[in-house]
C-alpha positions in Angstrom: 36.6 -138.8 80.8 34.5 -135.7 81.4 31.6 -135.3 79.1 29.4 -132.5 77.7 26.0 -133.8 76.7 23.7 -131.7 74.6 19.9 -131.6 74.2 19.0 -131.5 70.5 15.8 -129.5 69.7 16.1 -125.9 70.7 19.7 -126.4 71.9 21.8 -127.5 69.0 19.3 -126.8 66.3 16.1 -124.9 65.6 13.8 -127.7 64.5 10.6 -125.8 65.0 9.7 -125.1 61.4 9.7 -128.8 60.3 7.9 -129.8 63.5 5.2 -127.2 62.9 4.8 -128.3 59.3 4.2 -131.9 60.5 1.7 -130.9 63.0 -0.2 -128.7 60.5 -0.4 -131.7 58.2 -2.3 -133.4 61.0 -4.6 -130.4 61.6 -5.4 -130.2 57.9 -6.3 -133.8 57.8 -8.7 -133.1 60.7 -10.3 -130.3 58.8 -8.8 -127.4 60.8 -6.3 -126.0 58.3 -2.9 -124.8 59.4 -3.3 -124.1 63.2 0.3 -123.4 64.3 2.5 -120.6 63.0 6.1 -120.6 62.1 8.1 -118.4 64.5 5.2 -117.5 66.9 4.6 -121.1 67.9 8.3 -122.3 67.9 8.2 -122.6 71.7 5.3 -125.1 71.5 7.0 -127.0 68.7 10.1 -127.5 70.7 8.1 -129.2 73.5 7.4 -132.1 71.2 4.7 -133.7 69.0 2.1 -134.3 71.6 2.3 -130.8 72.9 1.8 -129.4 69.4 -1.2 -131.5 68.9 -2.6 -130.6 72.3 -2.1 -126.9 72.0 -3.3 -126.8 68.4 -6.5 -128.7 69.2 -7.1 -126.5 72.3 -6.7 -123.4 70.1 -9.5 -124.6 67.7 -11.7 -125.9 70.6 -11.4 -129.5 69.5 -9.1 -131.1 72.1 -9.6 -134.8 72.8 -6.9 -136.9 74.4 -7.6 -139.8 72.1 -7.3 -137.6 69.0 -3.8 -136.6 70.2 -3.0 -140.3 70.7 -4.4 -141.2 67.2 -2.5 -138.5 65.3 0.8 -138.7 67.1 2.0 -141.5 64.9 0.7 -139.6 61.8 2.7 -136.5 62.9 5.9 -138.6 63.3 5.6 -140.0 59.8 4.9 -136.5 58.3 7.9 -135.2 60.2 10.1 -138.1 59.0 9.4 -137.2 55.4 10.6 -133.6 55.7 12.8 -133.6 58.8 15.4 -131.1 57.7 13.6 -128.8 55.2 13.7 -125.8 57.6 15.9 -127.0 60.4 19.1 -125.1 61.0 21.9 -125.5 63.5 22.3 -122.6 65.8 25.3 -120.3 65.0 28.6 -121.6 66.5 27.1 -124.8 67.8 29.2 -127.2 65.8 32.3 -125.1 66.3 31.8 -125.4 70.0 31.3 -129.1 69.8 34.5 -129.5 67.8 36.4 -127.3 70.3 35.2 -129.4 73.3 36.2 -132.6 71.5 39.6 -131.2 70.6 40.1 -130.2 74.3 39.5 -133.9 75.3 35.9 -133.9 76.5 33.5 -136.6 75.4 30.6 -135.1 73.5 27.1 -136.7 73.2 23.4 -136.0 72.8 20.5 -136.8 75.1 17.2 -135.9 73.6 13.5 -136.6 74.1 13.1 -136.9 70.3 12.6 -140.6 69.3 16.0 -142.1 68.6 15.4 -143.0 65.0 14.3 -139.5 64.2 17.2 -137.9 66.0 19.6 -140.2 64.1 18.0 -139.3 60.8 18.1 -135.6 61.5 21.7 -135.6 62.6 22.6 -137.6 59.5 20.7 -135.2 57.2 22.4 -132.2 58.8 25.7 -133.9 58.3 26.8 -133.8 61.9 26.2 -137.3 63.4 29.9 -138.2 63.4 30.7 -135.2 65.7 29.0 -136.9 68.6 30.3 -140.0 70.5 26.8 -140.9 71.8 23.1 -140.3 71.1 20.4 -141.3 73.5 16.8 -140.7 72.4 13.4 -140.8 74.1 13.0 -144.5 73.5 16.6 -145.7 73.9 15.9 -146.7 77.5 12.7 -147.4 79.4 12.8 -143.9 80.8 13.3 -140.4 79.3 14.3 -137.0 80.6 13.8 -135.6 83.3 14.8 -139.1 84.6 18.6 -138.8 85.0 19.4 -142.2 83.5 19.3 -141.1 79.8 21.8 -138.4 80.6 24.0 -140.9 82.5 23.8 -143.3 79.6 24.8 -140.7 77.1 27.8 -139.9 79.2 28.8 -143.6 79.5 28.3 -144.2 75.8 30.6 -141.2 75.1 33.3 -142.9 77.2 32.8 -140.8 80.3 32.0 -140.9 84.0 28.3 -139.7 84.4 29.3 -138.0 87.7 31.7 -135.8 85.7 29.3 -134.6 83.0 27.4 -131.5 82.2 24.1 -131.0 80.3 23.5 -128.2 77.8 19.8 -127.6 77.2 17.0 -125.2 76.8 14.1 -126.2 79.0 13.0 -126.9 82.5 13.2 -130.6 81.6 16.9 -130.3 81.0 17.3 -128.4 84.2 15.5 -131.1 86.2 17.4 -133.8 84.5 20.8 -132.3 85.4 19.7 -131.7 88.9 18.4 -135.2 89.3 21.8 -136.5 88.1 23.7 -134.2 90.4 25.6 -132.4 87.6 25.6 -128.9 86.3 23.3 -127.6 83.6 23.9 -124.8 81.1 20.8 -123.4 79.5 20.9 -121.5 76.2 19.1 -118.2 76.0 18.8 -117.9 72.2 15.9 -120.3 71.7 12.2 -119.5 71.9 12.1 -119.8 75.7 15.4 -118.0 76.3 13.9 -115.3 78.4 12.6 -117.8 80.9 15.9 -119.6 81.5 17.3 -117.4 84.2 14.3 -118.3 86.5 15.3 -121.9 86.4 18.6 -121.1 88.1 21.0 -123.2 86.1 24.7 -123.2 86.9 25.2 -121.1 83.8 23.3 -119.3 81.0 24.7 -119.3 77.5 24.1 -116.4 75.1 26.6 -117.4 72.5 28.2 -120.8 71.7 31.6 -119.2 71.4 31.6 -119.0 75.2 30.7 -122.6 75.9 34.3 -124.1 76.2 35.2 -121.6 78.9 31.9 -122.1 80.7 32.4 -125.9 80.7 36.0 -125.6 82.0 34.7 -123.3 84.8 32.0 -125.7 85.8 33.6 -129.2 85.6 37.3 -128.4 85.0 39.6 -129.1 82.2 39.2 -132.3 80.3 42.4 -133.7 81.7 
């Protein structure tokens, strides 16, 4: 089976608001108040918890590596408690997923979000059953851009990893697909959308409505 594997944060859903709220809870506990801003810091948020803590502490002139390590677990717990308050799926994302599945492709997720949080988020958004596989940052001993999580997501979706495609939104996703020897499609509607062309993916995606035809052009029909 041919498979289409999706990144989660910044690709299927804009999770930045809830991530920023979790980081700001940490900064308030440190005595800095709310350091990150909704909207303006979405790009930082979608790079993960450690990046938010690092950039926020740098902004207030208080960066210490051990402080990032100490508060990372605090951030995750704050995030777990309000994981889908602001998060929204990108327009047309689930329609595209349904169209790909109906056409016979295996569909899965490969994310650098911890697996339990990814599972919780997908469940709260009501879309977990749409995906045949879900591989998180800690599912295996390695994470993206190592290619093995992508390959495992394809295998768990019932597919051949060599006949897969990764839809993502960062240089990490581009590097992962390249390392696996498969095409990547990078979305342009996320915070870093303007930078995607420079990464030279096999395709850029401006609208999820176009994804099924892009997939067919890159890896062929499902059967």
